[in-house]
LOSEVEX-957890 format. One record per residue (C-alpha): x, y, z; chain. Coordinates in steps of 0.02 Angstrom, whole numbers, plus 50000, padded with zeros to 5 digits. Example, Ala and Ser with C-alpha at 12.3 -4.5 7.8 and 13.67 -1.06 7.14 Angstrom:
! residues 2
SITE, 50615, 49775, 50390, A
SITE, 50684, 49947, 50357, A
//
This chain:
! residues 166
SITE, 57531, 60894, 46566, A
SITE, 57497, 60933, 46746, A
SITE, 57323, 60986, 46799, A
SITE, 57360, 61017, 46980, A
SITE, 57506, 61078, 47090, A
SITE, 57478, 60925, 47202, A
SITE, 57505, 60808, 47052, A
SITE, 57663, 60901, 47005, A
SITE, 57724, 60894, 47182, A
SITE, 57709, 60703, 47188, A
SITE, 57806, 60683, 47028, A
SITE, 57935, 60815, 47065, A
SITE, 57975, 60735, 47232, A
SITE, 57996, 60562, 47147, A
SITE, 58112, 60636, 47016, A
SITE, 58209, 60741, 47142, A
SITE, 58248, 60587, 47238, A
SITE, 58298, 60490, 47080, A
SITE, 58413, 60629, 47027, A
SITE, 58492, 60637, 47199, A
SITE, 58525, 60452, 47192, A
SITE, 58621, 60477, 47028, A
SITE, 58709, 60635, 47088, A
SITE, 58770, 60545, 47252, A
SITE, 58855, 60414, 47144, A
SITE, 58962, 60546, 47053, A
SITE, 59148, 60547, 47100, A
SITE, 59256, 60699, 47112, A
SITE, 59403, 60615, 47026, A
SITE, 59304, 60596, 46864, A
SITE, 59175, 60738, 46885, A
SITE, 59257, 60842, 46752, A
SITE, 59318, 60706, 46636, A
SITE, 59242, 60689, 46460, A
SITE, 59227, 60514, 46393, A
SITE, 59225, 60585, 46216, A
SITE, 59249, 60755, 46139, A
SITE, 59068, 60763, 46083, A
SITE, 58998, 60723, 46255, A
SITE, 58976, 60834, 46405, A
SITE, 59069, 60787, 46563, A
SITE, 58968, 60738, 46718, A
SITE, 58996, 60911, 46803, A
SITE, 58922, 61001, 46654, A
SITE, 58772, 60887, 46641, A
SITE, 58732, 60884, 46825, A
SITE, 58761, 61072, 46838, A
SITE, 58643, 61102, 46688, A
SITE, 58506, 60998, 46771, A
SITE, 58525, 61102, 46930, A
SITE, 58544, 61270, 46847, A
SITE, 58397, 61252, 46732, A
SITE, 58271, 61238, 46874, A
SITE, 58300, 61417, 46927, A
SITE, 58332, 61483, 46751, A
SITE, 58164, 61413, 46684, A
SITE, 58062, 61470, 46828, A
SITE, 58139, 61647, 46827, A
SITE, 58061, 61664, 46655, A
SITE, 57890, 61644, 46739, A
SITE, 57931, 61771, 46876, A
SITE, 57979, 61644, 47008, A
SITE, 58150, 61672, 47095, A
SITE, 58227, 61508, 47159, A
SITE, 58342, 61534, 47311, A
SITE, 58517, 61476, 47272, A
SITE, 58499, 61504, 47081, A
SITE, 58646, 61599, 47007, A
SITE, 58631, 61653, 46824, A
SITE, 58813, 61606, 46788, A
SITE, 58846, 61477, 46927, A
SITE, 58879, 61294, 46929, A
SITE, 59017, 61209, 46834, A
SITE, 59153, 61232, 46961, A
SITE, 59060, 61131, 47100, A
SITE, 59124, 60976, 47185, A
SITE, 59006, 60831, 47193, A
SITE, 58958, 60875, 47372, A
SITE, 58923, 61057, 47325, A
SITE, 58818, 61000, 47173, A
SITE, 58711, 60886, 47281, A
SITE, 58685, 61029, 47408, A
SITE, 58645, 61153, 47271, A
SITE, 58524, 61036, 47187, A
SITE, 58435, 60985, 47348, A
SITE, 58410, 61167, 47395, A
SITE, 58361, 61233, 47224, A
SITE, 58242, 61091, 47183, A
SITE, 58159, 61107, 47356, A
SITE, 58151, 61296, 47345, A
SITE, 58075, 61282, 47170, A
SITE, 57931, 61175, 47236, A
SITE, 57903, 61292, 47378, A
SITE, 57893, 61443, 47264, A
SITE, 57776, 61356, 47148, A
SITE, 57662, 61301, 47288, A
SITE, 57663, 61478, 47361, A
SITE, 57637, 61578, 47198, A
SITE, 57540, 61465, 47079, A
SITE, 57371, 61385, 47094, A
SITE, 57286, 61250, 46994, A
SITE, 57186, 61382, 46905, A
SITE, 57343, 61479, 46857, A
SITE, 57423, 61334, 46764, A
SITE, 57334, 61388, 46612, A
SITE, 57423, 61557, 46611, A
SITE, 57548, 61580, 46468, A
SITE, 57729, 61635, 46477, A
SITE, 57858, 61677, 46350, A
SITE, 57979, 61530, 46355, A
SITE, 58120, 61523, 46233, A
SITE, 58031, 61613, 46100, A
SITE, 57868, 61511, 46122, A
SITE, 57715, 61532, 46227, A
SITE, 57701, 61398, 46363, A
SITE, 57570, 61374, 46496, A
SITE, 57633, 61356, 46671, A
SITE, 57570, 61177, 46663, A
SITE, 57692, 61152, 46512, A
SITE, 57829, 61233, 46610, A
SITE, 57809, 61105, 46749, A
SITE, 57805, 60964, 46622, A
SITE, 57966, 61026, 46540, A
SITE, 58050, 61047, 46712, A
SITE, 58026, 60862, 46743, A
SITE, 58057, 60798, 46568, A
SITE, 58215, 60904, 46550, A
SITE, 58287, 60830, 46706, A
SITE, 58244, 60653, 46658, A
SITE, 58323, 60681, 46486, A
SITE, 58487, 60745, 46549, A
SITE, 58490, 60620, 46694, A
SITE, 58482, 60485, 46562, A
SITE, 58632, 60560, 46472, A
SITE, 58719, 60573, 46636, A
SITE, 58702, 60391, 46677, A
SITE, 58778, 60343, 46510, A
SITE, 58924, 60460, 46536, A
SITE, 58947, 60390, 46708, A
SITE, 58949, 60213, 46643, A
SITE, 59080, 60265, 46510, A
SITE, 59191, 60336, 46643, A
SITE, 59177, 60178, 46750, A
SITE, 59065, 60249, 46883, A
SITE, 58925, 60145, 46960, A
SITE, 58748, 60185, 46914, A
SITE, 58583, 60142, 46990, A
SITE, 58417, 60098, 46910, A
SITE, 58285, 60227, 46909, A
SITE, 58140, 60156, 46806, A
SITE, 58207, 59982, 46808, A
SITE, 58361, 59891, 46869, A
SITE, 58538, 59908, 46799, A
SITE, 58633, 59758, 46736, A
SITE, 58721, 59740, 46905, A
SITE, 58555, 59755, 47002, A
SITE, 58480, 59611, 46893, A
SITE, 58630, 59506, 46940, A
SITE, 58614, 59550, 47125, A
SITE, 58433, 59490, 47116, A
SITE, 58489, 59326, 47047, A
SITE, 58408, 59359, 46879, A
SITE, 58494, 59351, 46706, A
SITE, 58547, 59523, 46654, A
SITE, 58463, 59591, 46502, A
SITE, 58576, 59620, 46348, A
//
C-alpha cells in the first residue's frame, strides 16, 4: 500500500516504462490475433491496461485527459502507445495535483467495495502488472519478441552468455 504520492510516483514511472517497453514490441500484423479462443488478443489486453487508468480514477473524481469511456480496441500499435503514454502521464499529474499524502486514507466506492485512495493507487499498479504478464504470454504464443521486466527472458539469458532457465 502506498503511504505517499512520491512513493507512488516512483513506482508508477518504473511500471509505465516497463509497460511501454512491452507495448512497443507489439506488431500491427498480429495485434488483433487471438492465440486461443479463451484468450484475449494483444489489442484487447493492451487497450484494457490503458483504458482502466482513466476508468478507475474517474470513480474517485479524477478525470484523465484522453480517457474515453468506450474507446480503445480499434487502435493501431502506434495509437495505443501514444494513448497509454498520454493517459498514464495525465493520471500521475492529476493525482499529484488533487491528492495529498493525508488524503490517501479517504475512501471511495470502487466496484461495490470501499477502497482508500492508497488502495486505488496499489490496484492501478498491480492491475497493470497482472495484465502486462498476460500480454507477454500472448505475445510469445503469437511469435512476437518479448523483453524481460523483472528478470531476463530466455533470449536475454542467451545474449548474456548464460544458460537459459527452463
